[in-house]
MMTF fields as JSON, N, C-alpha, C and O atoms, coordinates in Angstrom:
{
  "mmtfVersion": "1.0.0",
  "mmtfProducer": "UNKNOWN",
  "numBonds": 275,
  "numAtoms": 276,
  "numGroups": 69,
  "numChains": 1,
  "numModels": 1,
  "chainsPerModel": [1],
  "groupsPerChain": [69],
  "chainIdList": ["A"],
  "bondAtomList": [4, 2, 8, 6, 12, 10, 16, 14, 20, 18, 24, 22, 28, 26, 32, 30, 36, 34, 40, 38, 44, 42, 48, 46, 52, 50, 56, 54, 60, 58, 64, 62, 68, 66, 72, 70, 76, 74, 80, 78, 84, 82, 88, 86, 92, 90, 96, 94, 100, 98, 104, 102, 108, 106, 112, 110, 116, 114, 120, 118, 124, 122, 128, 126, 132, 130, 136, 134, 140, 138, 144, 142, 148, 146, 152, 150, 156, 154, 160, 158, 164, 162, 168, 166, 172, 170, 176, 174, 180, 178, 184, 182, 188, 186, 192, 190, 196, 194, 200, 198, 204, 202, 208, 206, 212, 210, 216, 214, 220, 218, 224, 222, 228, 226, 232, 230, 236, 234, 240, 238, 244, 242, 248, 246, 252, 250, 256, 254, 260, 258, 264, 262, 268, 266, 272, 270],
  "bondOrderList": [1, 1, 1, 1, 1, 1, 1, 1, 1, 1, 1, 1, 1, 1, 1, 1, 1, 1, 1, 1, 1, 1, 1, 1, 1, 1, 1, 1, 1, 1, 1, 1, 1, 1, 1, 1, 1, 1, 1, 1, 1, 1, 1, 1, 1, 1, 1, 1, 1, 1, 1, 1, 1, 1, 1, 1, 1, 1, 1, 1, 1, 1, 1, 1, 1, 1, 1, 1],
  "groupList": [{"groupName": "TRP", "atomNameList": ["N", "CA", "C", "O"], "elementList": ["N", "C", "C", "O"], "formalChargeList": [0, 0, 0, 0], "bondAtomList": [1, 0, 2, 1, 3, 2], "bondOrderList": [1, 1, 2], "singleLetterCode": "W", "chemCompType": "L-PEPTIDE LINKING"}, {"groupName": "ARG", "atomNameList": ["N", "CA", "C", "O"], "elementList": ["N", "C", "C", "O"], "formalChargeList": [0, 0, 0, 0], "bondAtomList": [1, 0, 2, 1, 3, 2], "bondOrderList": [1, 1, 2], "singleLetterCode": "R", "chemCompType": "L-PEPTIDE LINKING"}, {"groupName": "LEU", "atomNameList": ["N", "CA", "C", "O"], "elementList": ["N", "C", "C", "O"], "formalChargeList": [0, 0, 0, 0], "bondAtomList": [1, 0, 2, 1, 3, 2], "bondOrderList": [1, 1, 2], "singleLetterCode": "L", "chemCompType": "L-PEPTIDE LINKING"}, {"groupName": "GLY", "atomNameList": ["N", "CA", "C", "O"], "elementList": ["N", "C", "C", "O"], "formalChargeList": [0, 0, 0, 0], "bondAtomList": [1, 0, 2, 1, 3, 2], "bondOrderList": [1, 1, 2], "singleLetterCode": "G", "chemCompType": "PEPTIDE LINKING"}, {"groupName": "SER", "atomNameList": ["N", "CA", "C", "O"], "elementList": ["N", "C", "C", "O"], "formalChargeList": [0, 0, 0, 0], "bondAtomList": [1, 0, 2, 1, 3, 2], "bondOrderList": [1, 1, 2], "singleLetterCode": "S", "chemCompType": "L-PEPTIDE LINKING"}, {"groupName": "PHE", "atomNameList": ["N", "CA", "C", "O"], "elementList": ["N", "C", "C", "O"], "formalChargeList": [0, 0, 0, 0], "bondAtomList": [1, 0, 2, 1, 3, 2], "bondOrderList": [1, 1, 2], "singleLetterCode": "F", "chemCompType": "L-PEPTIDE LINKING"}, {"groupName": "ALA", "atomNameList": ["N", "CA", "C", "O"], "elementList": ["N", "C", "C", "O"], "formalChargeList": [0, 0, 0, 0], "bondAtomList": [1, 0, 2, 1, 3, 2], "bondOrderList": [1, 1, 2], "singleLetterCode": "A", "chemCompType": "L-PEPTIDE LINKING"}, {"groupName": "VAL", "atomNameList": ["N", "CA", "C", "O"], "elementList": ["N", "C", "C", "O"], "formalChargeList": [0, 0, 0, 0], "bondAtomList": [1, 0, 2, 1, 3, 2], "bondOrderList": [1, 1, 2], "singleLetterCode": "V", "chemCompType": "L-PEPTIDE LINKING"}, {"groupName": "GLU", "atomNameList": ["N", "CA", "C", "O"], "elementList": ["N", "C", "C", "O"], "formalChargeList": [0, 0, 0, 0], "bondAtomList": [1, 0, 2, 1, 3, 2], "bondOrderList": [1, 1, 2], "singleLetterCode": "E", "chemCompType": "L-PEPTIDE LINKING"}, {"groupName": "CYS", "atomNameList": ["N", "CA", "C", "O"], "elementList": ["N", "C", "C", "O"], "formalChargeList": [0, 0, 0, 0], "bondAtomList": [1, 0, 2, 1, 3, 2], "bondOrderList": [1, 1, 2], "singleLetterCode": "C", "chemCompType": "L-PEPTIDE LINKING"}, {"groupName": "THR", "atomNameList": ["N", "CA", "C", "O"], "elementList": ["N", "C", "C", "O"], "formalChargeList": [0, 0, 0, 0], "bondAtomList": [1, 0, 2, 1, 3, 2], "bondOrderList": [1, 1, 2], "singleLetterCode": "T", "chemCompType": "L-PEPTIDE LINKING"}, {"groupName": "ASP", "atomNameList": ["N", "CA", "C", "O"], "elementList": ["N", "C", "C", "O"], "formalChargeList": [0, 0, 0, 0], "bondAtomList": [1, 0, 2, 1, 3, 2], "bondOrderList": [1, 1, 2], "singleLetterCode": "D", "chemCompType": "L-PEPTIDE LINKING"}, {"groupName": "PRO", "atomNameList": ["N", "CA", "C", "O"], "elementList": ["N", "C", "C", "O"], "formalChargeList": [0, 0, 0, 0], "bondAtomList": [1, 0, 2, 1, 3, 2], "bondOrderList": [1, 1, 2], "singleLetterCode": "P", "chemCompType": "L-PEPTIDE LINKING"}, {"groupName": "LYS", "atomNameList": ["N", "CA", "C", "O"], "elementList": ["N", "C", "C", "O"], "formalChargeList": [0, 0, 0, 0], "bondAtomList": [1, 0, 2, 1, 3, 2], "bondOrderList": [1, 1, 2], "singleLetterCode": "K", "chemCompType": "L-PEPTIDE LINKING"}, {"groupName": "ILE", "atomNameList": ["N", "CA", "C", "O"], "elementList": ["N", "C", "C", "O"], "formalChargeList": [0, 0, 0, 0], "bondAtomList": [1, 0, 2, 1, 3, 2], "bondOrderList": [1, 1, 2], "singleLetterCode": "I", "chemCompType": "L-PEPTIDE LINKING"}, {"groupName": "GLN", "atomNameList": ["N", "CA", "C", "O"], "elementList": ["N", "C", "C", "O"], "formalChargeList": [0, 0, 0, 0], "bondAtomList": [1, 0, 2, 1, 3, 2], "bondOrderList": [1, 1, 2], "singleLetterCode": "Q", "chemCompType": "L-PEPTIDE LINKING"}, {"groupName": "TYR", "atomNameList": ["N", "CA", "C", "O"], "elementList": ["N", "C", "C", "O"], "formalChargeList": [0, 0, 0, 0], "bondAtomList": [1, 0, 2, 1, 3, 2], "bondOrderList": [1, 1, 2], "singleLetterCode": "Y", "chemCompType": "L-PEPTIDE LINKING"}],
  "groupTypeList": [0, 1, 2, 3, 0, 4, 2, 5, 2, 6, 3, 2, 6, 7, 2, 6, 3, 5, 3, 7, 5, 8, 7, 9, 10, 6, 11, 3, 2, 12, 7, 2, 7, 13, 6, 6, 7, 2, 9, 10, 7, 6, 3, 6, 6, 14, 2, 6, 6, 4, 7, 2, 1, 15, 1, 1, 14, 15, 6, 1, 2, 11, 1, 16, 1, 3, 7, 7, 1],
  "groupIdList": [1, 2, 3, 4, 5, 6, 7, 8, 9, 10, 11, 12, 13, 14, 15, 16, 17, 18, 19, 20, 21, 22, 23, 24, 25, 26, 27, 28, 29, 30, 31, 32, 33, 34, 35, 36, 37, 38, 39, 40, 41, 42, 43, 44, 45, 46, 47, 48, 49, 50, 51, 52, 53, 54, 55, 56, 57, 58, 59, 60, 61, 62, 63, 64, 65, 66, 67, 68, 69],
  "secStructList": [7, 2, 2, 2, 2, 2, 2, 2, 2, 2, 2, 2, 2, 2, 2, 2, 2, 2, 2, 2, 2, 2, 2, 2, 2, 7, 1, 1, 7, 7, 2, 2, 2, 2, 2, 2, 2, 2, 2, 2, 2, 2, 2, 2, 2, 2, 2, 2, 2, 2, 2, 2, 2, 2, 2, 2, 2, 2, 2, 2, 2, 7, 1, 7, 1, 1, 7, 7, 7],
  "xCoordList": [-70.399, -68.772, -67.984, -66.992, -68.822, -68.144, -68.592, -67.518, -69.23, -69.288, -68.741, -68.245, -68.985, -67.877, -66.282, -65.553, -65.794, -64.54, -64.357, -63.676, -65.029, -65.099, -64.959, -64.356, -65.591, -65.921, -64.665, -64.268, -64.158, -62.916, -61.937, -60.924, -61.588, -60.664, -60.872, -60.14, -61.871, -62.006, -61.759, -61.334, -61.845, -62.089, -60.266, -60.18, -59.67, -57.955, -57.52, -56.728, -57.376, -57.079, -57.572, -56.972, -59.189, -59.125, -58.103, -57.517, -57.382, -56.643, -55.16, -54.405, -55.108, -53.449, -52.732, -51.552, -54.147, -54.09, -53.675, -52.79, -54.513, -54.408, -53.449, -53.096, -52.669, -51.273, -50.524, -49.93, -49.812, -48.931, -49.039, -48.156, -50.338, -51.068, -49.895, -48.794, -50.202, -49.583, -47.708, -46.926, -47.634, -45.947, -45.938, -45.536, -46.376, -45.282, -45.366, -44.436, -46.934, -46.494, -45.947, -45.717, -45.794, -44.791, -43.282, -42.374, -43.208, -42.004, -41.311, -40.121, -41.38, -40.556, -39.552, -38.524, -40.292, -39.599, -38.493, -38.137, -37.812, -36.124, -37.142, -38.128, -35.899, -36.16, -36.481, -37.572, -35.387, -35.121, -36.783, -37.013, -37.724, -38.598, -39.231, -39.128, -39.789, -40.424, -40.63, -41.688, -39.343, -39.213, -40.044, -40.939, -38.846, -39.53, -40.723, -41.253, -41.324, -43.037, -43.503, -43.603, -43.714, -44.054, -43.45, -44.218, -42.049, -41.639, -42.978, -43.787, -43.086, -44.101, -45.291, -45.977, -45.515, -47.076, -47.625, -48.501, -46.324, -46.049, -46.138, -47.074, -44.969, -44.569, -46.255, -46.957, -46.84, -47.869, -49.326, -50.375, -49.066, -50.111, -49.793, -50.652, -48.672, -47.689, -48.616, -49.786, -47.901, -47.996, -49.857, -50.228, -50.55, -52.107, -52.12, -52.025, -52.249, -52.455, -51.864, -52.384, -50.767, -50.118, -50.83, -51.012, -51.458, -52.387, -53.809, -54.504, -54.039, -55.398, -55.644, -56.647, -54.229, -54.391, -54.01, -54.578, -53.052, -52.403, -54.173, -54.366, -55.258, -56.526, -57.418, -58.407, -57.471, -57.966, -57.413, -58.307, -56.61, -55.795, -56.22, -56.213, -56.497, -56.639, -58.254, -58.712, -58.606, -60.274, -60.648, -61.734, -60.043, -60.121, -60.097, -60.925, -58.584, -58.325, -58.205, -57.518, -59.284, -59.23, -60.27, -61.069, -60.259, -60.612, -61.94, -62.73, -61.652, -62.883, -64.055, -64.774, -63.994, -65.019, -66.473, -67.273, -66.89, -68.25, -69.072, -70.172, -67.153, -67.804, -68.587, -68.355, -69.358, -69.85, -69.264, -69.063, -69.039, -67.904, -68.973, -68.628],
  "yCoordList": [-56.667, -56.705, -57.293, -57.94, -56.787, -57.92, -58.782, -59.318, -59.591, -60.746, -61.782, -62.909, -61.104, -61.997, -61.749, -62.595, -61.159, -61.433, -62.136, -63.116, -61.825, -63.116, -64.058, -64.961, -63.963, -65.628, -66.361, -67.523, -65.205, -65.426, -65.191, -65.65, -64.441, -64.623, -66.354, -67.332, -66.067, -67.241, -69.148, -70.156, -69.141, -70.618, -69.815, -70.245, -69.427, -68.738, -69.085, -69.88, -69.051, -69.776, -71.126, -71.983, -71.223, -73.222, -73.803, -74.603, -73.887, -73.675, -73.21, -73.953, -72.33, -71.998, -72.682, -72.672, -73.448, -74.295, -75.887, -76.529, -76.31, -77.43, -77.677, -78.846, -76.428, -76.964, -76.321, -75.958, -75.637, -76.393, -77.736, -78.589, -77.784, -79.797, -80.208, -80.507, -80.232, -81.003, -80.859, -81.568, -79.529, -79.642, -80.382, -81.535, -79.94, -80.574, -82.023, -82.625, -82.653, -83.663, -84.799, -85.973, -83.921, -84.355, -84.911, -84.271, -86.403, -87.252, -86.71, -86.916, -86.254, -86.675, -84.764, -84.483, -84.039, -82.521, -82.524, -83.478, -81.237, -81.551, -80.287, -79.574, -80.664, -79.22, -77.855, -77.285, -77.455, -76.054, -75.368, -74.172, -76.583, -76.372, -76.362, -75.189, -76.989, -76.922, -75.422, -74.87, -75.101, -74.05, -72.603, -71.758, -73.223, -71.727, -71.558, -70.524, -72.727, -72.761, -71.585, -70.359, -72.498, -71.568, -70.47, -69.644, -70.007, -68.449, -67.758, -67.277, -67.79, -67.644, -67.274, -66.295, -68.301, -68.244, -66.785, -65.954, -67.375, -66.957, -65.313, -64.697, -64.551, -63.471, -63.063, -62.35, -63.399, -62.953, -63.065, -62.436, -63.883, -63.322, -62.408, -61.528, -62.159, -60.695, -59.809, -59.528, -59.39, -58.48, -58.144, -57.237, -59.147, -58.833, -58.236, -57.009, -59.03, -58.443, -57.032, -56.072, -57.127, -55.603, -54.308, -53.389, -54.048, -53.737, -53.442, -52.44, -54.64, -54.937, -53.715, -53.047, -53.786, -52.667, -51.475, -50.508, -51.42, -49.911, -49.257, -48.072, -50.55, -49.156, -49.418, -48.694, -50.061, -49.979, -48.76, -47.943, -48.235, -47.097, -45.699, -44.487, -46.332, -44.714, -44.059, -43.002, -45.263, -45.402, -44.795, -44.214, -44.816, -44.081, -42.751, -41.859, -42.768, -41.885, -40.083, -39.066, -40.547, -39.685, -38.734, -39.268, -37.083, -36.531, -35.737, -34.884, -36.639, -36.636, -37.937, -38.346, -38.386, -39.746, -38.917, -39.4, -38.21, -37.495, -36.572, -36.29, -36.467, -35.453, -36.287, -37.485, -35.743, -36.235, -35.56, -34.376, -36.831, -35.76, -36.088, -35.567],
  "zCoordList": [-26.052, -26.475, -24.732, -24.398, -24.218, -22.495, -22.408, -22.68, -22.273, -22.386, -24.073, -24.041, -25.144, -25.949, -25.377, -25.894, -24.785, -24.379, -23.959, -24.263, -22.911, -21.376, -21.543, -20.962, -22.499, -23.036, -23.971, -23.89, -24.934, -25.456, -24.686, -25.213, -23.154, -22.64, -21.471, -21.319, -21.046, -20.311, -21.412, -20.848, -21.738, -23.266, -23.828, -24.978, -23.71, -23.577, -22.957, -23.462, -21.282, -19.919, -19.581, -18.932, -20.309, -19.801, -20.727, -19.996, -22.261, -23.559, -22.669, -22.042, -22.79, -21.842, -20.652, -20.303, -20.0, -19.131, -19.448, -18.882, -20.447, -20.65, -21.376, -21.533, -22.116, -22.527, -22.055, -23.07, -20.906, -19.802, -19.109, -19.03, -18.593, -17.905, -18.939, -18.476, -20.856, -21.719, -21.224, -20.59, -21.941, -21.466, -20.442, -20.597, -19.096, -18.319, -17.829, -17.29, -18.147, -18.596, -19.263, -18.972, -20.434, -21.504, -21.248, -20.718, -21.8, -21.561, -22.809, -22.571, -23.755, -24.812, -24.941, -25.559, -24.229, -23.967, -23.185, -22.492, -23.299, -22.723, -21.636, -21.82, -20.142, -19.779, -20.046, -20.038, -20.273, -20.868, -21.869, -22.045, -22.382, -23.715, -22.356, -22.0, -21.47, -20.675, -19.527, -19.228, -19.113, -18.41, -19.541, -19.549, -20.399, -21.678, -21.86, -22.267, -21.524, -21.868, -20.464, -20.516, -19.31, -18.393, -18.119, -17.627, -18.272, -18.225, -18.623, -17.83, -20.066, -21.168, -20.693, -20.988, -19.789, -19.803, -18.206, -17.968, -17.569, -16.321, -16.507, -15.998, -17.368, -17.481, -18.343, -17.625, -19.592, -19.726, -18.401, -18.539, -17.35, -16.52, -16.074, -16.014, -15.624, -14.824, -15.795, -15.531, -17.007, -17.974, -17.243, -16.497, -17.779, -17.546, -16.56, -16.53, -15.461, -14.206, -13.989, -13.42, -14.522, -14.04, -14.635, -13.836, -16.586, -17.181, -16.843, -17.012, -16.301, -15.432, -13.94, -13.69, -13.116, -12.21, -12.38, -11.874, -13.076, -13.469, -14.569, -14.839, -15.015, -15.384, -14.258, -14.373, -13.349, -12.416, -11.835, -12.056, -11.312, -10.386, -11.492, -11.278, -12.46, -14.221, -13.505, -13.07, -13.705, -13.777, -12.594, -12.573, -11.731, -9.86, -10.161, -9.974, -10.857, -10.703, -11.994, -11.895, -13.059, -14.505, -13.697, -12.928, -13.903, -14.268, -14.727, -14.322, -15.928, -17.045, -16.933, -17.845, -15.64, -15.785, -15.569, -16.37, -15.048, -15.016, -16.97, -17.445, -17.484, -18.529, -19.5, -19.66, -20.034, -21.286, -22.568, -22.839, -23.332, -24.338, -26.023, -27.084]
}
């Protein structure tokens, strides 16, 4: 399942990058729309990084990590 999620997220990142590139180079879109798209992508990236950071910290501090359930 990790490989599946990794491939899915990698593909999603490539598509998001392509979409941002297309929005930035599009001549027919207003600047406000371009800014909104870039802010949305930047916000999603910040939230994803924050979640990954918190999970890494929490996994290190988990007192039940050696307990078999």
